[in-house]
Biopython code that builds the backbone (N, CA, C, O; Angstrom):
import numpy as np
from Bio.PDB.StructureBuilder import StructureBuilder

atoms = [
    (1, "MET", "N", (0.827, -1.193, 0.000)),
    (1, "MET", "CA", (0.000, 0.000, 0.000)),
    (1, "MET", "C", (0.873, 1.258, 0.000)),
    (1, "MET", "O", (0.593, 2.221, -0.714)),
    (2, "LYS", "N", (1.940, 1.233, 0.818)),
    (2, "LYS", "CA", (2.842, 2.366, 0.894)),
    (2, "LYS", "C", (3.511, 2.611, -0.464)),
    (2, "LYS", "O", (3.652, 3.756, -0.893)),
    (3, "THR", "N", (3.915, 1.543, -1.125)),
    (3, "THR", "CA", (4.557, 1.652, -2.431)),
    (3, "THR", "C", (3.585, 2.225, -3.460)),
    (3, "THR", "O", (3.973, 3.055, -4.282)),
    (4, "LEU", "N", (2.326, 1.788, -3.421)),
    (4, "LEU", "CA", (1.311, 2.286, -4.341)),
    (4, "LEU", "C", (1.085, 3.781, -4.127)),
    (4, "LEU", "O", (0.976, 4.530, -5.098)),
    (5, "LEU", "N", (1.014, 4.222, -2.893)),
    (5, "LEU", "CA", (0.816, 5.631, -2.579)),
    (5, "LEU", "C", (1.990, 6.477, -3.074)),
    (5, "LEU", "O", (1.786, 7.558, -3.626)),
    (6, "ILE", "N", (3.219, 5.989, -2.878)),
    (6, "ILE", "CA", (4.397, 6.713, -3.346)),
    (6, "ILE", "C", (4.382, 6.795, -4.866)),
    (6, "ILE", "O", (4.720, 7.839, -5.424)),
    (7, "SER", "N", (4.004, 5.732, -5.543)),
    (7, "SER", "CA", (3.936, 5.724, -7.007)),
    (7, "SER", "C", (2.909, 6.732, -7.515)),
    (7, "SER", "O", (3.160, 7.443, -8.488)),
    (8, "ILE", "N", (1.753, 6.794, -6.855)),
    (8, "ILE", "CA", (0.717, 7.729, -7.270)),
    (8, "ILE", "C", (1.179, 9.164, -7.056)),
    (8, "ILE", "O", (0.991, 10.009, -7.931)),
    (9, "LEU", "N", (1.779, 9.451, -5.905)),
    (9, "LEU", "CA", (2.267, 10.801, -5.632)),
    (9, "LEU", "C", (3.362, 11.208, -6.620)),
    (9, "LEU", "O", (3.401, 12.353, -7.069)),
    (10, "SER", "N", (4.245, 10.276, -6.955)),
    (10, "SER", "CA", (5.302, 10.564, -7.927)),
    (10, "SER", "C", (4.716, 10.892, -9.288)),
    (10, "SER", "O", (5.194, 11.806, -9.960)),
    (11, "ALA", "N", (3.696, 10.168, -9.704)),
    (11, "ALA", "CA", (3.062, 10.404, -10.997)),
    (11, "ALA", "C", (2.411, 11.789, -11.029)),
    (11, "ALA", "O", (2.477, 12.481, -12.045)),
    (12, "VAL", "N", (1.783, 12.193, -9.925)),
    (12, "VAL", "CA", (1.144, 13.506, -9.854)),
    (12, "VAL", "C", (2.189, 14.605, -9.943)),
    (12, "VAL", "O", (1.995, 15.576, -10.674)),
    (13, "VAL", "N", (3.284, 14.478, -9.222)),
    (13, "VAL", "CA", (4.342, 15.491, -9.243)),
    (13, "VAL", "C", (4.968, 15.578, -10.628)),
    (13, "VAL", "O", (5.196, 16.678, -11.131)),
    (14, "ILE", "N", (5.249, 14.437, -11.251)),
    (14, "ILE", "CA", (5.865, 14.439, -12.573)),
    (14, "ILE", "C", (4.934, 15.054, -13.604)),
    (14, "ILE", "O", (5.378, 15.856, -14.425)),
    (15, "SER", "N", (3.660, 14.700, -13.585)),
    (15, "SER", "CA", (2.739, 15.271, -14.574)),
    (15, "SER", "C", (2.569, 16.768, -14.351)),
    (15, "SER", "O", (2.412, 17.511, -15.320)),
    (16, "GLY", "N", (2.595, 17.228, -13.115)),
    (16, "GLY", "CA", (2.522, 18.661, -12.838)),
    (16, "GLY", "C", (3.728, 19.392, -13.385)),
    (16, "GLY", "O", (3.597, 20.504, -13.894)),
    (17, "CYS", "N", (4.905, 18.786, -13.290)),
    (17, "CYS", "CA", (6.113, 19.403, -13.829)),
    (17, "CYS", "C", (6.048, 19.483, -15.348)),
    (17, "CYS", "O", (6.455, 20.484, -15.937)),
    (18, "ASN", "N", (5.544, 18.444, -15.974)),
    (18, "ASN", "CA", (5.440, 18.459, -17.434)),
    (18, "ASN", "C", (4.495, 19.543, -17.906)),
    (18, "ASN", "O", (4.759, 20.191, -18.918)),
    (19, "LYS", "N", (3.406, 19.751, -17.199)),
    (19, "LYS", "CA", (2.475, 20.809, -17.600)),
    (19, "LYS", "C", (3.130, 22.170, -17.476)),
    (19, "LYS", "O", (2.955, 23.016, -18.353)),
    (20, "ALA", "N", (3.875, 22.402, -16.414)),
    (20, "ALA", "CA", (4.560, 23.675, -16.242)),
    (20, "ALA", "C", (5.626, 23.853, -17.314)),
    (20, "ALA", "O", (5.820, 24.951, -17.835)),
    (21, "GLY", "N", (6.309, 22.768, -17.634)),
    (21, "GLY", "CA", (7.352, 22.825, -18.645)),
    (21, "GLY", "C", (6.801, 23.088, -20.033)),
    (21, "GLY", "O", (7.515, 23.621, -20.882)),
    (22, "ASN", "N", (5.561, 22.733, -20.285)),
    (22, "ASN", "CA", (4.973, 22.931, -21.601)),
    (22, "ASN", "C", (4.436, 24.340, -21.816)),
    (22, "ASN", "O", (4.001, 24.660, -22.922)),
    (23, "SER", "N", (4.451, 25.186, -20.801)),
    (23, "SER", "CA", (3.896, 26.529, -20.977)),
    (23, "SER", "C", (4.666, 27.316, -22.032)),
    (23, "SER", "O", (4.087, 28.169, -22.705)),
    (24, "ALA", "N", (5.970, 27.045, -22.188)),
    (24, "ALA", "CA", (6.741, 27.729, -23.221)),
    (24, "ALA", "C", (6.249, 27.335, -24.606)),
    (24, "ALA", "O", (6.282, 28.146, -25.531)),
    (25, "ASN", "N", (5.791, 26.086, -24.754)),
    (25, "ASN", "CA", (5.265, 25.645, -26.048)),
    (25, "ASN", "C", (3.961, 26.352, -26.380)),
    (25, "ASN", "O", (3.626, 26.515, -27.554)),
    (26, "ASN", "N", (3.225, 26.771, -25.364)),
    (26, "ASN", "CA", (1.980, 27.493, -25.579)),
    (26, "ASN", "C", (2.214, 28.979, -25.805)),
    (26, "ASN", "O", (1.278, 29.710, -26.129)),
    (27, "ASP", "N", (3.429, 29.425, -25.642)),
    (27, "ASP", "CA", (3.787, 30.828, -25.833)),
    (27, "ASP", "C", (5.036, 30.882, -26.709)),
    (27, "ASP", "O", (6.138, 31.101, -26.206)),
    (28, "PRO", "N", (4.868, 30.682, -28.025)),
    (28, "PRO", "CA", (6.042, 30.653, -28.900)),
    (28, "PRO", "C", (6.749, 32.001, -28.939)),
    (28, "PRO", "O", (6.164, 33.036, -28.618)),
    (29, "THR", "N", (7.989, 31.971, -29.329)),
    (29, "THR", "CA", (8.789, 33.180, -29.428)),
    (29, "THR", "C", (8.202, 34.098, -30.492)),
    (29, "THR", "O", (8.007, 33.671, -31.630)),
    (30, "PRO", "N", (7.916, 35.348, -30.145)),
    (30, "PRO", "CA", (7.360, 36.267, -31.135)),
    (30, "PRO", "C", (8.444, 36.756, -32.100)),
    (30, "PRO", "O", (9.634, 36.749, -31.787)),
    (31, "VAL", "N", (7.997, 37.171, -33.260)),
    (31, "VAL", "CA", (8.871, 37.774, -34.260)),
    (31, "VAL", "C", (8.237, 39.104, -34.662)),
    (31, "VAL", "O", (7.081, 39.147, -35.084)),
    (32, "ALA", "N", (8.994, 40.178, -34.530)),
    (32, "ALA", "CA", (8.518, 41.499, -34.948)),
    (32, "ALA", "C", (9.080, 41.783, -36.330)),
    (32, "ALA", "O", (10.291, 41.717, -36.544)),
    (33, "ASP", "N", (8.195, 42.101, -37.269)),
    (33, "ASP", "CA", (8.656, 42.403, -38.612)),
    (33, "ASP", "C", (7.608, 43.233, -39.341)),
    (33, "ASP", "O", (6.410, 42.976, -39.221)),
    (34, "PHE", "N", (8.056, 44.211, -40.082)),
    (34, "PHE", "CA", (7.147, 45.032, -40.883)),
    (34, "PHE", "C", (7.903, 45.597, -42.062)),
    (34, "PHE", "O", (9.133, 45.644, -42.073)),
    (35, "LYS", "N", (7.142, 46.026, -43.058)),
    (35, "LYS", "CA", (7.725, 46.758, -44.173)),
    (35, "LYS", "C", (6.783, 47.877, -44.565)),
    (35, "LYS", "O", (5.620, 47.908, -44.161)),
    (36, "ILE", "N", (7.302, 48.786, -45.353)),
    (36, "ILE", "CA", (6.512, 49.914, -45.847)),
    (36, "ILE", "C", (6.303, 49.688, -47.341)),
    (36, "ILE", "O", (7.263, 49.527, -48.094)),
    (37, "ASN", "N", (5.049, 49.677, -47.757)),
    (37, "ASN", "CA", (4.718, 49.317, -49.135)),
    (37, "ASN", "C", (4.797, 50.469, -50.133)),
    (37, "ASN", "O", (4.875, 50.221, -51.337)),
    (38, "ASN", "N", (4.781, 51.705, -49.677)),
    (38, "ASN", "CA", (4.761, 52.816, -50.635)),
    (38, "ASN", "C", (6.050, 53.646, -50.604)),
    (38, "ASN", "O", (6.008, 54.876, -50.622)),
    (39, "THR", "N", (7.185, 52.959, -50.559)),
    (39, "THR", "CA", (8.453, 53.679, -50.641)),
    (39, "THR", "C", (8.703, 54.094, -52.090)),
    (39, "THR", "O", (8.247, 53.428, -53.019)),
    (40, "VAL", "N", (9.428, 55.195, -52.276)),
    (40, "VAL", "CA", (9.781, 55.654, -53.616)),
    (40, "VAL", "C", (11.188, 55.216, -53.993)),
    (40, "VAL", "O", (11.565, 55.262, -55.164)),
    (41, "ALA", "N", (11.944, 54.803, -53.027)),
    (41, "ALA", "CA", (13.278, 54.236, -53.203)),
    (41, "ALA", "C", (13.514, 53.379, -51.952)),
    (41, "ALA", "O", (12.657, 53.305, -51.071)),
    (42, "ASP", "N", (14.650, 52.752, -51.888)),
    (42, "ASP", "CA", (14.946, 51.886, -50.761)),
    (42, "ASP", "C", (14.828, 52.649, -49.440)),
    (42, "ASP", "O", (15.619, 53.550, -49.163)),
    (43, "GLU", "N", (13.826, 52.279, -48.621)),
    (43, "GLU", "CA", (13.600, 52.873, -47.293)),
    (43, "GLU", "C", (13.383, 54.394, -47.354)),
    (43, "GLU", "O", (13.763, 55.106, -46.425)),
    (44, "THR", "N", (12.779, 54.890, -48.433)),
    (44, "THR", "CA", (12.523, 56.321, -48.593)),
    (44, "THR", "C", (11.054, 56.552, -48.904)),
    (44, "THR", "O", (10.482, 55.889, -49.769)),
    (45, "ILE", "N", (10.443, 57.502, -48.188)),
    (45, "ILE", "CA", (9.060, 57.890, -48.476)),
    (45, "ILE", "C", (9.020, 59.386, -48.749)),
    (45, "ILE", "O", (9.925, 60.128, -48.368)),
    (46, "LEU", "N", (7.958, 59.811, -49.414)),
    (46, "LEU", "CA", (7.801, 61.231, -49.706)),
    (46, "LEU", "C", (7.097, 61.941, -48.561)),
    (46, "LEU", "O", (6.167, 61.409, -47.956)),
    (47, "GLU", "N", (7.557, 63.144, -48.277)),
    (47, "GLU", "CA", (6.934, 63.986, -47.264)),
    (47, "GLU", "C", (5.439, 64.116, -47.567)),
    (47, "GLU", "O", (5.046, 64.327, -48.715)),
    (48, "GLY", "N", (4.614, 63.989, -46.530)),
    (48, "GLY", "CA", (3.171, 64.162, -46.668)),
    (48, "GLY", "C", (2.422, 62.931, -47.142)),
    (48, "GLY", "O", (1.191, 62.939, -47.165)),
    (49, "SER", "N", (3.124, 61.876, -47.519)),
    (49, "SER", "CA", (2.454, 60.639, -47.947)),
    (49, "SER", "C", (1.970, 59.863, -46.730)),
    (49, "SER", "O", (2.657, 59.807, -45.710)),
    (50, "VAL", "N", (0.794, 59.267, -46.839)),
    (50, "VAL", "CA", (0.313, 58.369, -45.797)),
    (50, "VAL", "C", (1.107, 57.076, -45.932)),
    (50, "VAL", "O", (1.108, 56.458, -46.996)),
    (51, "VAL", "N", (1.779, 56.665, -44.869)),
    (51, "VAL", "CA", (2.634, 55.484, -44.901)),
    (51, "VAL", "C", (1.760, 54.225, -44.887)),
    (51, "VAL", "O", (0.864, 54.087, -44.053)),
    (52, "GLU", "N", (2.033, 53.320, -45.814)),
    (52, "GLU", "CA", (1.292, 52.065, -45.920)),
    (52, "GLU", "C", (2.139, 50.939, -45.333)),
    (52, "GLU", "O", (3.117, 50.497, -45.936)),
    (53, "PHE", "N", (1.742, 50.484, -44.141)),
    (53, "PHE", "CA", (2.499, 49.450, -43.436)),
    (53, "PHE", "C", (1.977, 48.060, -43.772)),
    (53, "PHE", "O", (0.786, 47.862, -44.013)),
    (54, "GLU", "N", (2.890, 47.113, -43.782)),
    (54, "GLU", "CA", (2.563, 45.692, -43.861)),
    (54, "GLU", "C", (3.190, 45.046, -42.630)),
    (54, "GLU", "O", (4.413, 45.050, -42.484)),
    (55, "ASN", "N", (2.370, 44.496, -41.753)),
    (55, "ASN", "CA", (2.861, 43.880, -40.520)),
    (55, "ASN", "C", (3.031, 42.382, -40.759)),
    (55, "ASN", "O", (2.053, 41.663, -40.962)),
    (56, "ASN", "N", (4.270, 41.924, -40.734)),
    (56, "ASN", "CA", (4.584, 40.514, -40.948)),
    (56, "ASN", "C", (5.012, 39.827, -39.654)),
    (56, "ASN", "O", (5.687, 38.797, -39.695)),
    (57, "SER", "N", (4.633, 40.378, -38.525)),
    (57, "SER", "CA", (4.999, 39.809, -37.229)),
    (57, "SER", "C", (4.309, 38.465, -37.028)),
    (57, "SER", "O", (3.264, 38.190, -37.617)),
    (58, "GLN", "N", (4.912, 37.642, -36.188)),
    (58, "GLN", "CA", (4.357, 36.328, -35.902)),
    (58, "GLN", "C", (4.256, 36.122, -34.394)),
    (58, "GLN", "O", (5.082, 36.613, -33.625)),
    (59, "HIS", "N", (3.229, 35.389, -33.994)),
    (59, "HIS", "CA", (3.009, 34.988, -32.594)),
    (59, "HIS", "C", (2.866, 36.183, -31.650)),
    (59, "HIS", "O", (3.280, 36.111, -30.493)),
    (60, "ALA", "N", (2.291, 37.267, -32.133)),
    (60, "ALA", "CA", (2.135, 38.472, -31.314)),
    (60, "ALA", "C", (0.672, 38.663, -30.936)),
    (60, "ALA", "O", (-0.229, 38.422, -31.740)),
    (61, "ASP", "N", (0.453, 39.102, -29.701)),
    (61, "ASP", "CA", (-0.888, 39.404, -29.219)),
    (61, "ASP", "C", (-1.113, 40.904, -29.061)),
    (61, "ASP", "O", (-2.256, 41.359, -29.026)),
    (62, "SER", "N", (-0.028, 41.677, -28.965)),
    (62, "SER", "CA", (-0.169, 43.128, -28.896)),
    (62, "SER", "C", (0.998, 43.781, -29.619)),
    (62, "SER", "O", (2.057, 43.183, -29.808)),
    (63, "TYR", "N", (0.768, 45.033, -30.018)),
    (63, "TYR", "CA", (1.717, 45.766, -30.851)),
    (63, "TYR", "C", (1.928, 47.154, -30.263)),
    (63, "TYR", "O", (0.976, 47.816, -29.851)),
    (64, "GLU", "N", (3.184, 47.588, -30.227)),
    (64, "GLU", "CA", (3.524, 48.930, -29.753)),
    (64, "GLU", "C", (4.431, 49.573, -30.793)),
    (64, "GLU", "O", (5.613, 49.245, -30.900)),
    (65, "TRP", "N", (3.855, 50.495, -31.556)),
    (65, "TRP", "CA", (4.591, 51.217, -32.579)),
    (65, "TRP", "C", (5.059, 52.553, -32.017)),
    (65, "TRP", "O", (4.336, 53.201, -31.261)),
    (66, "ASP", "N", (6.265, 52.962, -32.386)),
    (66, "ASP", "CA", (6.796, 54.283, -32.057)),
    (66, "ASP", "C", (7.390, 54.839, -33.343)),
    (66, "ASP", "O", (8.298, 54.242, -33.921)),
    (67, "PHE", "N", (6.879, 55.977, -33.790)),
    (67, "PHE", "CA", (7.274, 56.534, -35.081)),
    (67, "PHE", "C", (8.358, 57.595, -34.978)),
    (67, "PHE", "O", (8.631, 58.297, -35.952)),
    (68, "GLY", "N", (8.973, 57.719, -33.817)),
    (68, "GLY", "CA", (10.138, 58.581, -33.661)),
    (68, "GLY", "C", (9.857, 60.062, -33.587)),
    (68, "GLY", "O", (10.782, 60.869, -33.497)),
    (69, "ASP", "N", (8.583, 60.432, -33.622)),
    (69, "ASP", "CA", (8.243, 61.859, -33.583)),
    (69, "ASP", "C", (7.193, 62.150, -32.507)),
    (69, "ASP", "O", (6.541, 63.194, -32.526)),
    (70, "GLY", "N", (7.043, 61.221, -31.581)),
    (70, "GLY", "CA", (6.029, 61.370, -30.535)),
    (70, "GLY", "C", (4.727, 60.662, -30.864)),
    (70, "GLY", "O", (3.859, 60.533, -30.001)),
    (71, "THR", "N", (4.580, 60.199, -32.103)),
    (71, "THR", "CA", (3.383, 59.468, -32.508)),
    (71, "THR", "C", (3.567, 57.997, -32.178)),
    (71, "THR", "O", (4.609, 57.411, -32.472)),
    (72, "VAL", "N", (2.540, 57.397, -31.559)),
    (72, "VAL", "CA", (2.568, 55.976, -31.205)),
    (72, "VAL", "C", (1.243, 55.344, -31.634)),
    (72, "VAL", "O", (0.261, 56.039, -31.894)),
    (73, "SER", "N", (1.240, 54.010, -31.700)),
    (73, "SER", "CA", (0.027, 53.281, -32.045)),
    (73, "SER", "C", (0.095, 51.890, -31.437)),
    (73, "SER", "O", (1.175, 51.326, -31.263)),
    (74, "SER", "N", (-1.073, 51.342, -31.115)),
    (74, "SER", "CA", (-1.156, 49.961, -30.642)),
    (74, "SER", "C", (-1.944, 49.098, -31.635)),
    (74, "SER", "O", (-2.327, 47.973, -31.317)),
    (75, "GLU", "N", (-2.180, 49.624, -32.821)),
    (75, "GLU", "CA", (-2.888, 48.886, -33.862)),
    (75, "GLU", "C", (-1.963, 47.846, -34.504)),
    (75, "GLU", "O", (-0.748, 48.038, -34.559)),
    (76, "ARG", "N", (-2.540, 46.757, -34.984)),
    (76, "ARG", "CA", (-1.739, 45.761, -35.696)),
    (76, "ARG", "C", (-1.134, 46.393, -36.947)),
    (76, "ARG", "O", (0.050, 46.213, -37.232)),
    (77, "ILE", "N", (-1.954, 47.131, -37.688)),
    (77, "ILE", "CA", (-1.485, 47.860, -38.864)),
    (77, "ILE", "C", (-1.926, 49.314, -38.689)),
    (77, "ILE", "O", (-3.097, 49.631, -38.900)),
    (78, "PRO", "N", (-1.011, 50.193, -38.309)),
    (78, "PRO", "CA", (-1.384, 51.589, -38.078)),
    (78, "PRO", "C", (-1.803, 52.280, -39.372)),
    (78, "PRO", "O", (-1.277, 51.994, -40.447)),
    (79, "ALA", "N", (-2.749, 53.183, -39.245)),
    (79, "ALA", "CA", (-3.254, 53.928, -40.404)),
    (79, "ALA", "C", (-3.108, 55.422, -40.134)),
    (79, "ALA", "O", (-3.095, 55.864, -38.985)),
    (80, "GLY", "N", (-2.999, 56.174, -41.195)),
    (80, "GLY", "CA", (-2.966, 57.629, -41.076)),
    (80, "GLY", "C", (-1.645, 58.204, -40.620)),
    (80, "GLY", "O", (-1.601, 59.348, -40.166)),
    (81, "ILE", "N", (-0.562, 57.445, -40.726)),
    (81, "ILE", "CA", (0.751, 57.945, -40.310)),
    (81, "ILE", "C", (1.360, 58.737, -41.464)),
    (81, "ILE", "O", (1.526, 58.222, -42.570)),
    (82, "VAL", "N", (1.692, 60.009, -41.184)),
    (82, "VAL", "CA", (2.251, 60.914, -42.188)),
    (82, "VAL", "C", (3.439, 61.633, -41.561)),
    (82, "VAL", "O", (3.357, 62.106, -40.427)),
    (83, "PHE", "N", (4.541, 61.715, -42.301)),
    (83, "PHE", "CA", (5.704, 62.485, -41.858)),
    (83, "PHE", "C", (5.767, 63.759, -42.682)),
    (83, "PHE", "O", (5.773, 63.704, -43.912)),
    (84, "ARG", "N", (5.815, 64.914, -42.011)),
    (84, "ARG", "CA", (5.728, 66.207, -42.690)),
    (84, "ARG", "C", (7.079, 66.901, -42.847)),
    (84, "ARG", "O", (7.298, 67.569, -43.858)),
    (85, "GLN", "N", (7.967, 66.769, -41.910)),
    (85, "GLN", "CA", (9.241, 67.499, -41.986)),
    (85, "GLN", "C", (10.223, 66.713, -42.858)),
    (85, "GLN", "O", (10.344, 65.494, -42.739)),
    (86, "CYS", "N", (10.918, 67.437, -43.736)),
    (86, "CYS", "CA", (11.888, 66.782, -44.607)),
    (86, "CYS", "C", (13.022, 67.753, -44.919)),
    (86, "CYS", "O", (12.868, 68.951, -44.682)),
    (87, "PRO", "N", (14.124, 67.296, -45.429)),
    (87, "PRO", "CA", (14.526, 65.895, -45.415)),
    (87, "PRO", "C", (14.984, 65.519, -44.012)),
    (87, "PRO", "O", (15.539, 66.335, -43.276)),
    (88, "ARG", "N", (14.740, 64.287, -43.671)),
    (88, "ARG", "CA", (15.187, 63.783, -42.367)),
    (88, "ARG", "C", (15.070, 62.271, -42.333)),
    (88, "ARG", "O", (14.386, 61.657, -43.152)),
    (89, "SER", "N", (15.753, 61.692, -41.366)),
    (89, "SER", "CA", (15.646, 60.260, -41.108)),
    (89, "SER", "C", (14.734, 60.054, -39.922)),
    (89, "SER", "O", (14.743, 60.839, -38.974)),
    (90, "VAL", "N", (13.944, 58.994, -39.976)),
    (90, "VAL", "CA", (13.029, 58.653, -38.893)),
    (90, "VAL", "C", (13.259, 57.185, -38.539)),
    (90, "VAL", "O", (13.351, 56.327, -39.417)),
    (91, "VAL", "N", (13.350, 56.914, -37.243)),
    (91, "VAL", "CA", (13.466, 55.537, -36.784)),
    (91, "VAL", "C", (12.078, 55.074, -36.339)),
    (91, "VAL", "O", (11.481, 55.652, -35.431)),
    (92, "ILE", "N", (11.577, 54.032, -36.988)),
    (92, "ILE", "CA", (10.281, 53.449, -36.636)),
    (92, "ILE", "C", (10.561, 52.157, -35.880)),
    (92, "ILE", "O", (11.330, 51.309, -36.333)),
    (93, "ARG", "N", (9.924, 52.024, -34.722)),
    (93, "ARG", "CA", (10.147, 50.847, -33.874)),
    (93, "ARG", "C", (8.824, 50.129, -33.661)),
    (93, "ARG", "O", (7.804, 50.751, -33.365)),
    (94, "LEU", "N", (8.856, 48.816, -33.815)),
    (94, "LEU", "CA", (7.705, 47.970, -33.505)),
    (94, "LEU", "C", (8.112, 46.969, -32.446)),
    (94, "LEU", "O", (9.023, 46.168, -32.654)),
    (95, "LEU", "N", (7.436, 47.014, -31.306)),
    (95, "LEU", "CA", (7.633, 46.030, -30.246)),
    (95, "LEU", "C", (6.373, 45.171, -30.219)),
    (95, "LEU", "O", (5.263, 45.692, -30.122)),
    (96, "VAL", "N", (6.549, 43.846, -30.307)),
    (96, "VAL", "CA", (5.409, 42.933, -30.217)),
    (96, "VAL", "C", (5.540, 42.139, -28.928)),
    (96, "VAL", "O", (6.637, 41.904, -28.421)),
    (97, "ARG", "N", (4.383, 41.733, -28.414)),
    (97, "ARG", "CA", (4.348, 41.040, -27.123)),
    (97, "ARG", "C", (3.334, 39.899, -27.198)),
    (97, "ARG", "O", (2.269, 40.036, -27.800)),
    (98, "THR", "N", (3.686, 38.761, -26.570)),
    (98, "THR", "CA", (2.733, 37.664, -26.435)),
    (98, "THR", "C", (1.900, 37.887, -25.184)),
    (98, "THR", "O", (2.216, 38.752, -24.368)),
    (99, "ARG", "N", (0.850, 37.120, -25.035)),
    (99, "ARG", "CA", (-0.005, 37.278, -23.849)),
    (99, "ARG", "C", (0.724, 36.929, -22.556)),
    (99, "ARG", "O", (0.283, 37.317, -21.474)),
    (100, "HIS", "N", (1.841, 36.199, -22.657)),
    (100, "HIS", "CA", (2.619, 35.844, -21.467)),
    (100, "HIS", "C", (3.824, 36.764, -21.265)),
    (100, "HIS", "O", (4.651, 36.523, -20.385)),
    (101, "GLY", "N", (3.921, 37.818, -22.080)),
    (101, "GLY", "CA", (4.950, 38.830, -21.851)),
    (101, "GLY", "C", (6.230, 38.685, -22.645)),
    (101, "GLY", "O", (7.146, 39.486, -22.459)),
    (102, "ARG", "N", (6.337, 37.702, -23.519)),
    (102, "ARG", "CA", (7.537, 37.575, -24.356)),
    (102, "ARG", "C", (7.503, 38.674, -25.417)),
    (102, "ARG", "O", (6.443, 38.993, -25.955)),
    (103, "THR", "N", (8.669, 39.251, -25.713)),
    (103, "THR", "CA", (8.716, 40.395, -26.626)),
    (103, "THR", "C", (9.748, 40.203, -27.740)),
    (103, "THR", "O", (10.668, 39.392, -27.638)),
    (104, "ALA", "N", (9.557, 40.973, -28.793)),
    (104, "ALA", "CA", (10.529, 41.085, -29.881)),
    (104, "ALA", "C", (10.412, 42.503, -30.424)),
    (104, "ALA", "O", (9.346, 43.115, -30.355)),
    (105, "ILE", "N", (11.508, 43.021, -30.963)),
    (105, "ILE", "CA", (11.540, 44.395, -31.476)),
    (105, "ILE", "C", (12.134, 44.395, -32.881)),
    (105, "ILE", "O", (13.069, 43.651, -33.178)),
    (106, "ARG", "N", (11.572, 45.247, -33.739)),
    (106, "ARG", "CA", (12.118, 45.478, -35.085)),
    (106, "ARG", "C", (12.147, 46.976, -35.299)),
    (106, "ARG", "O", (11.147, 47.657, -35.072)),
    (107, "THR", "N", (13.274, 47.491, -35.730)),
    (107, "THR", "CA", (13.372, 48.916, -36.062)),
    (107, "THR", "C", (13.788, 49.065, -37.525)),
    (107, "THR", "O", (14.505, 48.231, -38.078)),
    (108, "ARG", "N", (13.324, 50.131, -38.116)),
    (108, "ARG", "CA", (13.718, 50.501, -39.475)),
    (108, "ARG", "C", (13.980, 52.004, -39.477)),
    (108, "ARG", "O", (13.237, 52.775, -38.870)),
    (109, "THR", "N", (15.026, 52.405, -40.156)),
    (109, "THR", "CA", (15.303, 53.823, -40.351)),
    (109, "THR", "C", (14.897, 54.156, -41.774)),
    (109, "THR", "O", (15.362, 53.537, -42.731)),
    (110, "ILE", "N", (14.017, 55.152, -41.900)),
    (110, "ILE", "CA", (13.559, 55.565, -43.228)),
    (110, "ILE", "C", (13.936, 57.018, -43.460)),
    (110, "ILE", "O", (14.090, 57.795, -42.518)),
    (111, "LEU", "N", (14.079, 57.361, -44.700)),
    (111, "LEU", "CA", (14.360, 58.740, -45.091)),
    (111, "LEU", "C", (13.077, 59.363, -45.582)),
    (111, "LEU", "O", (12.387, 58.795, -46.428)),
    (112, "VAL", "N", (12.752, 60.532, -45.053)),
    (112, "VAL", "CA", (11.593, 61.296, -45.531)),
    (112, "VAL", "C", (12.153, 62.317, -46.521)),
    (112, "VAL", "O", (12.887, 63.231, -46.147)),
    (113, "ARG", "N", (11.792, 62.141, -47.779)),
    (113, "ARG", "CA", (12.304, 62.996, -48.854)),
    (113, "ARG", "C", (11.269, 64.070, -49.194)),
    (113, "ARG", "O", (10.068, 63.801, -49.215)),
    (114, "CYS", "N", (11.740, 65.274, -49.456)),
    (114, "CYS", "CA", (10.841, 66.366, -49.836)),
    (114, "CYS", "C", (10.303, 66.133, -51.243)),
    (114, "CYS", "O", (10.975, 65.563, -52.103)),
    (115, "ARG", "N", (9.079, 66.588, -51.447)),
    (115, "ARG", "CA", (8.438, 66.443, -52.777)),
    (115, "ARG", "C", (9.028, 67.401, -53.765)),
    (115, "ARG", "O", (8.616, 67.422, -54.925)),
]
sb = StructureBuilder()
sb.init_structure("model")
sb.init_model(0)
sb.init_chain("A")
sb.init_seg("    ")
for serial, (resi, resn, name, xyz) in enumerate(atoms, 1):
    if name == "N":
        sb.init_residue(resn, " ", resi, " ")
    sb.init_atom(name, np.array(xyz, "f"), 0.0, 1.0, " ", f" {name:<3s}", serial, name[0])
structure = sb.get_structure()
């Protein structure tokens, strides 16, 4: 009887450990990635153009965009983003997060060219 009880308790502890160990499998590593579809040259957009983003991130539950000029967004695909001052470089940052807090970041530096 004592041996049976120890075997049952061991099985419960082991299965509990396996469930905890599998939580990483339920929260895959996120990948932050985006591109801009309306560039006029490599990583260059025209002043005053609405930027057309393509979000290619994977395994993300939330999005934190920073457009380098005080403008931020939490949309999967931000809309209505326009850069007015030119010529200048702008660093756009996308941080993605899983529901369990895992993060990934992608930054791109773009040139805003005057019309």
